[in-house]
C-alpha positions in Angstrom: 141.3 161.5 233.8 142.7 158.0 233.2 140.4 155.1 234.0 141.0 151.3 234.3 139.6 149.4 231.3 140.8 145.9 232.1 142.0 143.9 235.1 143.7 140.5 235.4 144.8 139.0 238.7 148.3 137.6 238.6 150.3 135.5 241.0 151.9 136.9 244.1 149.2 139.6 244.6 149.9 141.5 241.4 147.2 142.9 239.1 147.7 143.5 235.4 145.7 146.7 234.5 144.7 148.2 231.2 144.2 151.9 231.2 142.2 154.3 229.0 145.4 155.7 227.5 146.1 152.2 226.1 148.9 151.5 228.7 149.2 148.1 230.3 150.7 148.4 233.9 151.3 146.1 236.8 150.2 147.0 240.3 151.5 145.3 243.5 148.8 144.8 246.1 151.2 143.3 248.7 151.9 146.6 250.5 148.2 147.0 251.3 147.5 143.4 252.6 148.1 144.3 256.3 145.9 147.5 256.2 142.3 147.4 257.4 139.7 146.1 255.0 142.5 145.0 252.5 143.5 142.1 254.8 140.7 140.0 253.2 142.7 140.1 250.0 145.2 137.7 251.5 142.7 135.0 250.6 144.0 134.3 247.0 140.6 133.0 245.8 139.0 136.2 247.0 141.8 138.3 245.6 141.1 136.8 242.1 137.5 138.0 242.3 138.6 141.5 241.4 136.2 143.3 239.0 136.0 146.5 237.0 133.6 149.1 238.3 133.1 152.8 237.4 136.6 153.1 235.7 138.5 151.4 238.5 138.6 148.0 240.4 136.7 146.6 243.3 136.0 143.4 245.3 132.6 142.3 246.6 133.3 143.4 250.2 134.1 147.0 249.2 137.8 147.0 248.8 138.8 149.4 246.0 141.6 151.6 244.7 141.2 154.9 242.9 142.3 154.8 239.2 144.9 157.5 240.0 146.5 155.4 242.8 146.5 152.4 240.5 148.2 154.3 237.7 150.8 156.2 239.8 151.8 153.2 241.9 152.0 150.7 239.0 154.8 150.0 236.6 154.6 149.7 232.8 154.7 146.2 231.4 
């Protein structure tokens, strides 16, 4: 199973993600910003508070993505 090993918030609601297979990929969060709990991520200062947790990413109010989703929906850098 691939896990997230690093995360860096970028401009325009992108995340640069490092994975356990040594790939660096870019994930676009914009398609999720109008969906339920993810609407809080529209606040850029909150979006930038993303953190690693248990092989994936999360924000303090519980927003998260599975590492599989992050990998499949991201593009190689």
